[in-house]
N, C-alpha and C positions, 0 to 999 in steps of 0.2 A: 719400517725404518731399519737401517743397517748401521752397524758401527764400522770403525776403520778397517777391521779385518774382513769385512763382508758378512759377518755373522749377524743374526738378528740382535737388535739392541735390547738389553735387559731393562724393561720398563717397570719392574716391580718397585714398590715404595720401600726400598731398603737403602742402607748406608752404602757408600761407594766401596768400602772394603769387601762387601758381599756380592758385588756385581759379578755375574757369571757363575756363582756358586749354585749348586743344586739345593733345593729346599731342605733336604734331610741333612746336608752338611752345615747349612746355616743354623738349623735347630741344634745339631750336635755341638757346634762352637759356642752357641749361647748357653747351653747346659754346662759346658766345661768352664765357662767364664762368667757364671751367674754371680749376683751380688749377695747371696746368702739369705734371702727371704722368700717366702711363698705367700700366696693369697688364697683365701677361701671366701667365696661369695655365696650368700644365702639368698636364693630366689625361689620363693614358693609359688608366686602367682604370675609374675611378669619378667621379661628379660630385657627391660629397657636399657640397662647399663652394662650388661655383661661384655659386649664387644669393646666398649670404651675401657673397662677395667683390664681386659686382656691386652689391649693396645698400650695402656699405661704401663702395665707390668712388663711388657716386652721392652718398652723404652727405658725402664729403670733396671732392667736385668733381673727380673724375678726368676726363680728356679722353677716353681710349679704353680699352676692355677687349678684350684679345686672349685667345683660348682656343685652346690647342694640344692636340690629341688626336684620336683617330679618330672620336669620336662628335660629331655636330653638335647633336643635341638634348640638352638638359639639363633637369633638374627646376627649373622657374622659381618654384615656390611660395615658397621662402625669400627670393626677391628682392623680394617684396611689390610687384610691379609696376614696379620701377625699371628693368627691362630695356626697358620702353617708352620710357624717356627716356635710354637709354645707347647709345653707339656700341659695338657688339659685333661683333668680327671673328673668325671661326673660321679658324684656320690648320691646314692638313692636313699640310704638309710642313715639315721643319726648315729648308729653304732660305728659306722665308718669314720665319722668325725671324731668320736671318742678315741678310736684307735690311733688317730694322728697325734694325740697328746703325748705319746711315748717319744715322738721325734721333735715336736714343735712346742714353742712357747706361744700360747694363744693371746694375741693382742687385738681386742675388739675396738673397732672404730665406731663409737656410739656415744650419744649424749645420755648420761645417767647420773644418779647421785653418787656413783662410784668412780666416775671418770675424772681424769686429770687432763689439763690442757696439753696438747701435743707438744708445744714448745718447751715444756718443762719435763717431758718424758725422756728417761734415759734407757735407750734400747739395750744397753749392756746388762740391764736387770734380768734379761732372758738367760744369761749365763752361757752354758754350752749348747743350749738348744737354739735352733734357728727360729726367728719370729715368723709366725703365721698371722698375717694381717687379715682380720675377719671383717667383712663388709656386709651390711644388711641390704635388704630390699628397699627400693624407692618407696617412700611414704611410711612404711611401718617399721623399718629398721630391723634390728636383730630380735629374735624371740627371747623370752625370759629363759627358756631352756638353754639356748646358746650362750647367753650372757653368764649363766650360772657356771659354765665350765671354762670360762676365760680366765687367764692368769692376770691380765691387766686390761683396763678399759681407758682409752684415750678419746679426746674429742677435739675438734677444731673450733675454737671460739668464733662466734658470729657477732658481728657488730651492727648489722642492719636489722630490718624488720622480720626477715625470714629466719626461722629457727635453725636451719641447717643448709648445707650445700647438697647438691644431688650426689648420688653414690659414685658416679664416674669421676666427677671433679674432686670429691673428697679423697678418693683413692690415690689420685696423683699427688695430692699434698702429703698424704701419709707416706707414700713410697719415697718422695723426695726428702721428707724429714729423716727417714731412716738412712738413705744414701748420704745426705749431707752430714749427719752425725757420725757415720761410720767411715766414709770414704773421702770426704772433701776436707 
């Protein structure tokens, strides 16, 4: 398919303003205009939701995506190409996560006896540090070791028979909550 100028049409799943831009320029623009939050996903056994969380993060203007787990490769199909425009860092050691505490305010998305409902959470409590939204693995959530280093724990209340949403879906709600309370 060709566009009006006779050049190949840009068929990537991107917003109109990025049509015709090289991938590295899209990535650079997104970094320069991010919404001041990052995401860390803990995945020790499976990668069911990584692509969805990366896609959600791109949609909501995340700065960085950190992936903690033993596997470096993950199924990118559900990210619909957003991994090309996202900063993704694979962390192999827990000490690498601890080092992020200097820069970020750790906000765990988890149901626990320490969690507060997301709708009552004030993201400004992070002060000068950018929030790092920490999302656990499907089924088992976040480890006790991870929860112990978090500054805050928030949860999305559930009103049905299921105790929680899947990690990909929950990530979009948390990111939207941050954006809505900061930008809208």
